[in-house]
DRENPA-3360 file (N, C-alpha, C; in nm, 2 decimals, always signed):
BEGIN
1 = MSNRSDKL = +13.79/+18.08/-5.18/+13.78/+18.03/-5.14/+13.84/+18.16/-5.00 ~ +13.74/+18.14/-4.93/+13.68/+18.29/-4.80/+13.79/+18.33/-4.71 ~ +13.79/+18.43/-4.70/+13.89/+18.48/-4.60/+13.83/+18.48/-4.54 ~ +13.89/+18.39/-4.34/+13.76/+18.47/-4.25/+13.85/+18.50/-4.13 ~ +14.00/+18.50/-4.13/+14.06/+18.60/-4.05/+14.01/+18.69/-4.00 ~ +13.89/+18.78/-4.03/+13.81/+18.85/-3.99/+13.68/+18.82/-3.91 ~ +13.66/+18.73/-3.91/+13.52/+18.60/-3.86/+13.56/+18.61/-3.72 ~ +13.39/+18.62/-3.67/+13.47/+18.55/-3.53/+13.38/+18.44/-3.51;
9 = LHIATIGK = +13.45/+18.34/-3.36/+13.34/+18.23/-3.39/+13.26/+18.20/-3.34 ~ +13.17/+18.17/-3.28/+13.09/+18.20/-3.18/+13.15/+18.01/-3.12 ~ +13.14/+18.10/-2.99/+13.20/+17.94/-2.90/+13.12/+17.90/-2.77 ~ +13.02/+17.99/-2.77/+12.94/+17.93/-2.64/+12.78/+18.08/-2.62 ~ +12.75/+18.07/-2.56/+12.57/+18.12/-2.56/+12.60/+18.08/-2.35 ~ +12.60/+18.30/-2.38/+12.54/+18.29/-2.20/+12.39/+18.27/-2.14 ~ +12.40/+18.18/-2.06/+12.23/+18.17/-2.02/+12.15/+18.22/-1.96 ~ +12.06/+18.22/-1.86/+11.95/+18.23/-1.71/+12.11/+18.27/-1.64;
17 = AVGLGGDM = +12.07/+18.40/-1.58/+12.10/+18.43/-1.40/+12.11/+18.34/-1.31 ~ +12.18/+18.27/-1.23/+12.17/+18.18/-1.11/+12.22/+18.21/-0.99 ~ +12.17/+18.20/-0.93/+12.19/+18.22/-0.73/+12.17/+18.41/-0.74 ~ +12.26/+18.46/-0.66/+12.27/+18.65/-0.60/+12.41/+18.71/-0.67 ~ +12.48/+18.59/-0.70/+12.60/+18.69/-0.72/+12.63/+18.73/-0.83 ~ +12.54/+18.71/-0.93/+12.54/+18.76/-1.03/+12.57/+18.61/-1.20 ~ +12.62/+18.53/-1.11/+12.69/+18.40/-1.23/+12.55/+18.40/-1.32 ~ +12.63/+18.34/-1.44/+12.53/+18.26/-1.55/+12.58/+18.12/-1.54;
25 = KLHIKSDF = +12.50/+18.09/-1.65/+12.48/+17.91/-1.71/+12.53/+17.92/-1.81 ~ +12.62/+17.86/-1.87/+12.71/+17.84/-1.95/+12.67/+17.73/-2.07 ~ +12.60/+17.78/-2.19/+12.56/+17.69/-2.33/+12.71/+17.67/-2.42 ~ +12.80/+17.53/-2.40/+12.94/+17.59/-2.42/+12.89/+17.51/-2.64 ~ +12.95/+17.56/-2.71/+12.89/+17.57/-2.86/+13.02/+17.47/-2.94 ~ +13.14/+17.48/-2.86/+13.34/+17.47/-2.86/+13.34/+17.28/-2.85 ~ +13.36/+17.20/-2.89/+13.50/+17.09/-2.83/+13.58/+17.13/-2.76 ~ +13.61/+17.27/-2.69/+13.73/+17.27/-2.65/+13.65/+17.40/-2.52;
33 = PEQFVKGA = +13.71/+17.31/-2.43/+13.57/+17.37/-2.34/+13.70/+17.41/-2.25 ~ +13.78/+17.44/-2.25/+13.93/+17.39/-2.19/+13.99/+17.57/-2.21 ~ +13.91/+17.63/-2.26/+13.93/+17.81/-2.32/+13.86/+17.85/-2.24 ~ +13.74/+17.82/-2.14/+13.69/+17.90/-2.08/+13.76/+17.88/-1.92 ~ +13.82/+17.97/-1.92/+13.95/+17.96/-1.80/+13.93/+18.10/-1.72 ~ +13.91/+18.16/-1.57/+13.95/+18.28/-1.52/+14.08/+18.34/-1.63 ~ +13.95/+18.48/-1.63/+14.06/+18.57/-1.68/+14.08/+18.55/-1.82 ~ +14.01/+18.48/-1.89/+14.00/+18.46/-2.03/+13.86/+18.53/-2.08;
41 = KFFISKNR = +13.95/+18.61/-2.21/+13.85/+18.81/-2.27/+13.81/+18.67/-2.43 ~ +13.66/+18.79/-2.39/+13.61/+18.68/-2.50/+13.53/+18.77/-2.55 ~ +13.45/+18.81/-2.76/+13.36/+18.87/-2.75/+13.23/+18.88/-2.74 ~ +13.09/+18.98/-2.74/+13.04/+18.93/-2.80/+12.95/+19.03/-2.87 ~ +13.00/+19.03/-2.93/+13.01/+19.13/-3.01/+13.14/+19.23/-3.11 ~ +13.15/+19.24/-3.23/+13.28/+19.26/-3.25/+13.33/+19.42/-3.21 ~ +13.23/+19.51/-3.13/+13.34/+19.60/-3.04/+13.32/+19.58/-2.90 ~ +13.25/+19.48/-2.82/+13.22/+19.46/-2.69/+13.29/+19.32/-2.62;
49 = TIELSKVD = +13.36/+19.33/-2.54/+13.46/+19.21/-2.46/+13.38/+19.20/-2.34 ~ +13.39/+19.11/-2.28/+13.36/+19.04/-2.15/+13.53/+19.02/-2.13 ~ +13.53/+18.98/-1.97/+13.67/+18.80/-1.94/+13.58/+18.81/-1.83 ~ +13.62/+18.65/-1.77/+13.58/+18.58/-1.73/+13.61/+18.57/-1.57 ~ +13.56/+18.63/-1.44/+13.60/+18.61/-1.38/+13.65/+18.47/-1.27 ~ +13.49/+18.44/-1.31/+13.46/+18.27/-1.24/+13.44/+18.16/-1.34 ~ +13.50/+18.04/-1.36/+13.47/+17.96/-1.47/+13.42/+17.84/-1.34 ~ +13.30/+17.78/-1.33/+13.25/+17.61/-1.27/+13.19/+17.51/-1.34;
57 = HDRSLIKI = +13.36/+17.44/-1.44/+13.27/+17.35/-1.56/+13.16/+17.25/-1.45 ~ +13.19/+17.20/-1.35/+13.11/+17.09/-1.27/+12.93/+17.10/-1.33 ~ +12.88/+17.27/-1.30/+12.82/+17.36/-1.30/+12.80/+17.39/-1.42 ~ +12.85/+17.41/-1.56/+12.85/+17.55/-1.60/+12.77/+17.61/-1.62 ~ +12.89/+17.77/-1.55/+12.84/+17.83/-1.51/+12.97/+17.93/-1.50 ~ +12.95/+18.08/-1.52/+13.05/+18.16/-1.54/+13.03/+18.27/-1.44 ~ +13.09/+18.41/-1.43/+13.07/+18.52/-1.38/+13.17/+18.63/-1.41 ~ +13.07/+18.70/-1.51/+13.20/+18.77/-1.59/+13.22/+18.92/-1.47;
65 = VGVNNPED = +13.36/+19.03/-1.49/+13.38/+19.11/-1.44/+13.33/+19.17/-1.45 ~ +13.30/+19.22/-1.33/+13.20/+19.35/-1.30/+13.03/+19.30/-1.32 ~ +13.04/+19.20/-1.36/+12.87/+19.17/-1.28/+12.91/+19.08/-1.12 ~ +12.77/+19.15/-1.08/+12.77/+19.11/-0.91/+12.64/+19.06/-0.83 ~ +12.51/+19.09/-0.99/+12.36/+19.05/-0.92/+12.38/+19.04/-1.04 ~ +12.21/+18.94/-0.92/+12.09/+18.89/-1.07/+12.06/+18.97/-1.18 ~ +12.04/+19.13/-1.15/+12.00/+19.22/-1.24/+12.07/+19.24/-1.34 ~ +12.23/+19.28/-1.32/+12.37/+19.25/-1.41/+12.41/+19.17/-1.51;
73 = AKRFTNEK = +12.31/+18.99/-1.47/+12.35/+18.92/-1.54/+12.24/+18.89/-1.62 ~ +12.12/+18.98/-1.59/+12.01/+18.91/-1.70/+12.04/+18.97/-1.78 ~ +12.12/+19.12/-1.86/+12.14/+19.19/-1.93/+12.20/+19.04/-2.03 ~ +12.29/+19.05/-2.01/+12.39/+18.93/-2.10/+12.32/+18.78/-2.15 ~ +12.12/+18.79/-2.12/+12.13/+18.62/-2.15/+12.10/+18.64/-2.25 ~ +12.14/+18.50/-2.33/+12.07/+18.50/-2.46/+12.21/+18.55/-2.54 ~ +12.35/+18.61/-2.46/+12.46/+18.65/-2.55/+12.53/+18.59/-2.61 ~ +12.58/+18.57/-2.71/+12.68/+18.51/-2.81/+12.83/+18.52/-2.72;
81 = IYTTYEDT = +12.89/+18.38/-2.70/+13.01/+18.43/-2.73/+13.07/+18.39/-2.78 ~ +13.20/+18.50/-2.85/+13.23/+18.47/-2.90/+13.41/+18.45/-2.96 ~ +13.48/+18.34/-3.05/+13.69/+18.44/-3.07/+13.73/+18.49/-3.14 ~ +13.83/+18.48/-3.19/+13.90/+18.47/-3.31/+13.97/+18.38/-3.39 ~ +13.96/+18.33/-3.52/+14.05/+18.24/-3.54/+14.15/+18.27/-3.44 ~ +14.26/+18.38/-3.47/+14.42/+18.38/-3.45/+14.40/+18.30/-3.29 ~ +14.26/+18.32/-3.14/+14.27/+18.29/-3.06/+14.26/+18.18/-2.99 ~ +14.16/+18.10/-3.15/+14.12/+17.98/-3.13/+14.26/+17.93/-3.11;
89 = RKNIDLQE = +14.39/+17.90/-3.25/+14.49/+17.86/-3.27/+14.57/+17.87/-3.15 ~ +14.65/+18.00/-3.14/+14.68/+17.95/-3.02/+14.68/+17.93/-2.82 ~ +14.52/+17.92/-2.91/+14.52/+17.86/-2.73/+14.40/+17.75/-2.68 ~ +14.43/+17.67/-2.82/+14.37/+17.54/-2.82/+14.46/+17.45/-2.89 ~ +14.59/+17.35/-2.84/+14.60/+17.27/-2.84/+14.57/+17.15/-2.89 ~ +14.58/+17.13/-3.03/+14.50/+17.00/-3.14/+14.66/+16.85/-3.10 ~ +14.60/+16.80/-3.08/+14.72/+16.63/-3.07/+14.67/+16.55/-3.29 ~ +14.75/+16.53/-3.29/+14.78/+16.48/-3.41/+14.63/+16.43/-3.52;
97 = GQYFYFDI = +14.64/+16.46/-3.66/+14.53/+16.37/-3.65/+14.38/+16.52/-3.62 ~ +14.40/+16.57/-3.57/+14.27/+16.66/-3.48/+14.28/+16.82/-3.66 ~ +14.19/+16.88/-3.69/+14.22/+17.02/-3.71/+14.09/+17.09/-3.67 ~ +14.09/+17.21/-3.67/+13.96/+17.31/-3.68/+13.94/+17.24/-3.76 ~ +13.78/+17.33/-3.74/+13.63/+17.32/-3.85/+13.65/+17.40/-4.00 ~ +13.76/+17.52/-3.87/+13.77/+17.63/-4.06/+13.81/+17.58/-4.08 ~ +13.91/+17.52/-4.04/+14.04/+17.48/-4.17/+14.01/+17.35/-4.23 ~ +13.90/+17.29/-4.24/+13.82/+17.20/-4.32/+13.81/+17.25/-4.37;
105 = EDCQVYEN = +13.67/+17.34/-4.35/+13.62/+17.42/-4.48/+13.67/+17.50/-4.59 ~ +13.65/+17.45/-4.70/+13.70/+17.53/-4.80/+13.80/+17.45/-4.85 ~ +13.78/+17.33/-4.85/+13.91/+17.20/-4.91/+13.85/+17.14/-5.01 ~ +13.94/+17.12/-5.12/+13.83/+17.05/-5.18/+13.86/+16.87/-5.14 ~ +13.77/+16.81/-5.19/+13.74/+16.67/-5.17/+13.74/+16.60/-5.33 ~ +13.87/+16.51/-5.30/+13.88/+16.44/-5.40/+13.88/+16.33/-5.37 ~ +13.88/+16.18/-5.46/+13.85/+16.05/-5.49/+13.94/+15.98/-5.57 ~ +14.00/+15.90/-5.56/+14.10/+15.81/-5.64/+14.10/+15.93/-5.75;
113 = GQLLGVVD = +14.19/+16.10/-5.73/+14.21/+16.21/-5.81/+14.08/+16.26/-5.88 ~ +13.96/+16.20/-5.93/+13.82/+16.27/-5.91/+13.75/+16.38/-5.86 ~ +13.77/+16.53/-5.84/+13.70/+16.59/-5.73/+13.56/+16.65/-5.75 ~ +13.52/+16.52/-5.65/+13.39/+16.56/-5.62/+13.33/+16.66/-5.58 ~ +13.39/+16.79/-5.48/+13.36/+16.92/-5.51/+13.39/+17.03/-5.35 ~ +13.37/+17.08/-5.27/+13.41/+17.18/-5.21/+13.40/+17.15/-5.06 ~ +13.43/+17.16/-4.98/+13.34/+17.13/-4.76/+13.35/+17.27/-4.79 ~ +13.19/+17.24/-4.74/+13.09/+17.41/-4.72/+13.10/+17.47/-4.58;
121 = EVDRIGAT = +13.05/+17.33/-4.50/+13.12/+17.32/-4.33/+13.11/+17.17/-4.24 ~ +13.14/+17.22/-4.19/+13.14/+17.04/-4.10/+13.05/+17.06/-4.02 ~ +12.89/+16.92/-3.96/+12.82/+16.97/-3.92/+12.87/+16.82/-3.84 ~ +12.81/+16.88/-3.70/+12.77/+16.78/-3.57/+12.59/+16.66/-3.57 ~ +12.68/+16.53/-3.65/+12.50/+16.47/-3.58/+12.51/+16.43/-3.52 ~ +12.45/+16.39/-3.39/+12.45/+16.26/-3.22/+12.62/+16.28/-3.25 ~ +12.67/+16.17/-3.25/+12.80/+16.21/-3.23/+12.90/+16.22/-3.33 ~ +12.85/+16.19/-3.49/+12.91/+16.20/-3.55/+12.94/+16.31/-3.67;
129 = DYLTVITD = +13.12/+16.37/-3.69/+13.09/+16.44/-3.73/+13.09/+16.43/-3.86 ~ +13.00/+16.55/-4.01/+13.01/+16.48/-4.14/+13.11/+16.64/-4.15 ~ +13.10/+16.61/-4.31/+13.17/+16.69/-4.40/+13.02/+16.74/-4.52 ~ +12.97/+16.87/-4.53/+12.87/+16.92/-4.59/+12.99/+16.93/-4.76 ~ +12.99/+16.88/-4.83/+13.05/+16.85/-4.94/+12.86/+16.94/-5.07 ~ +12.95/+17.04/-5.10/+12.87/+17.13/-5.24/+12.93/+17.04/-5.35 ~ +12.87/+16.99/-5.41/+12.93/+16.93/-5.58/+12.98/+17.00/-5.63 ~ +13.12/+16.94/-5.73/+13.16/+17.00/-5.86/+13.03/+17.02/-5.87;
137 = ISLVEKDL = +13.04/+17.11/-6.03/+12.88/+17.17/-6.07/+12.96/+17.04/-6.23 ~ +13.07/+16.95/-6.21/+13.07/+16.85/-6.35/+13.01/+16.73/-6.33 ~ +12.99/+16.76/-6.25/+12.91/+16.63/-6.17/+12.75/+16.66/-6.14 ~ +12.74/+16.76/-6.13/+12.65/+16.84/-6.08/+12.56/+16.84/-6.24 ~ +12.65/+16.89/-6.33/+12.57/+16.86/-6.49/+12.54/+16.75/-6.51 ~ +12.58/+16.64/-6.46/+12.52/+16.45/-6.49/+12.43/+16.40/-6.35 ~ +12.36/+16.54/-6.34/+12.26/+16.51/-6.30/+12.30/+16.46/-6.11 ~ +12.39/+16.48/-6.09/+12.35/+16.48/-5.95/+12.37/+16.51/-5.86;
145 = PKSFLIPY = +12.33/+16.53/-5.74/+12.26/+16.62/-5.63/+12.39/+16.74/-5.59 ~ +12.35/+16.84/-5.59/+12.39/+16.99/-5.56/+12.54/+16.97/-5.42 ~ +12.43/+16.92/-5.36/+12.54/+16.88/-5.20/+12.50/+16.76/-5.16 ~ +12.61/+16.73/-5.06/+12.59/+16.57/-4.97/+12.66/+16.56/-4.86 ~ +12.67/+16.52/-4.75/+12.71/+16.45/-4.69/+12.87/+16.38/-4.67 ~ +12.92/+16.33/-4.64/+13.03/+16.22/-4.62/+13.08/+16.20/-4.38 ~ +13.10/+16.09/-4.35/+13.11/+16.15/-4.24/+13.26/+16.10/-4.26 ~ +13.28/+16.21/-4.18/+13.44/+16.27/-4.11/+13.40/+16.14/-4.03;
153 = QDHFVISV = +13.50/+16.04/-4.09/+13.57/+15.87/-4.00/+13.66/+15.81/-4.11 ~ +13.74/+15.75/-3.99/+13.84/+15.69/-4.09/+13.82/+15.56/-4.18 ~ +13.76/+15.51/-4.23/+13.69/+15.51/-4.29/+13.68/+15.49/-4.43 ~ +13.62/+15.66/-4.37/+13.59/+15.75/-4.58/+13.75/+15.88/-4.57 ~ +13.78/+15.92/-4.46/+13.85/+15.99/-4.50/+13.96/+15.91/-4.44 ~ +14.06/+15.98/-4.62/+14.15/+15.89/-4.62/+14.27/+16.03/-4.49 ~ +14.25/+16.11/-4.65/+14.38/+16.24/-4.58/+14.36/+16.37/-4.56 ~ +14.38/+16.43/-4.50/+14.41/+16.56/-4.48/+14.51/+16.69/-4.49;
161 = DIDKKIIE = +14.52/+16.79/-4.58/+14.66/+16.84/-4.64/+14.60/+16.98/-4.60 ~ +14.57/+17.01/-4.50/+14.53/+17.16/-4.47/+14.61/+17.23/-4.53 ~ +14.79/+17.32/-4.58/+14.80/+17.39/-4.65/+14.80/+17.34/-4.76 ~ +14.75/+17.22/-4.83/+14.76/+17.26/-4.99/+14.56/+17.27/-5.01 ~ +14.51/+17.22/-4.85/+14.34/+17.23/-4.88/+14.26/+17.10/-4.94 ~ +14.32/+17.00/-4.94/+14.32/+16.89/-4.97/+14.27/+16.79/-4.88 ~ +14.13/+16.74/-4.94/+14.07/+16.58/-4.81/+14.08/+16.50/-4.93 ~ +14.15/+16.37/-4.89/+14.11/+16.22/-5.01/+14.04/+16.17/-4.95;
169 = VNGGLDIL = +13.95/+16.13/-5.02/+13.80/+16.05/-4.96/+13.83/+15.92/-5.04 ~ +13.74/+15.78/-4.90/+13.73/+15.69/-5.02/+13.57/+15.62/-4.99 ~ +13.46/+15.60/-5.12/+13.35/+15.57/-5.06/+13.26/+15.73/-5.12 ~ +13.30/+15.82/-5.09/+13.27/+15.92/-5.13/+13.16/+15.97/-5.25 ~ +13.16/+15.89/-5.42/+13.15/+15.92/-5.51/+13.00/+15.82/-5.50 ~ +13.05/+15.72/-5.38/+12.94/+15.57/-5.44/+12.79/+15.72/-5.30 ~ +12.85/+15.84/-5.18/+12.79/+15.86/-5.15/+12.73/+15.92/-5.16 ~ +12.76/+16.04/-5.33/+12.72/+16.10/-5.35/+12.60/+16.04/-5.45;
177 = KAS = +12.59/+15.95/-5.49/+12.57/+15.88/-5.61/+12.40/+15.82/-5.57 ~ +12.46/+15.77/-5.38/+12.29/+15.75/-5.34/+12.29/+15.85/-5.24 ~ +12.22/+15.94/-5.24/+12.21/+16.09/-5.25/+12.11/+16.16/-5.34;
% end
């Protein structure tokens, strides 16, 4: 299992300058747009931070403290905005049964007691999230694919235990065999 505590999460990308006051387009890559508020601080690299002075969610615009004209705003075009795992946990309230992608990654995937593999990442394809599973070596040795996708839907995902890093699925072996 990897140690993600020192990594940054890419949560948005700054787009082009808009207007004369230094506003910029914001392309959110997160399921939690509520974290983008006036006064919020984010990383744009491991050592550089920005603070938001204005957020317009309706128009997907932000303004950064100290950026007051289009020329200054253009310096930030295509900059990625990051946050830490710790800040994400602190600033985002999840509902019952919701998990952060980074908590699901590295979980072992079981079906009826059989280890199918380990979640490498969570991908969103269309409106559905999928677990990208790296197949357990014992199954790869039986000529099954090295990886496969399981839809993150109630029909397939029976239970998730983040503390034990275990996900119990239904139909995962069938998906693997059909992959």
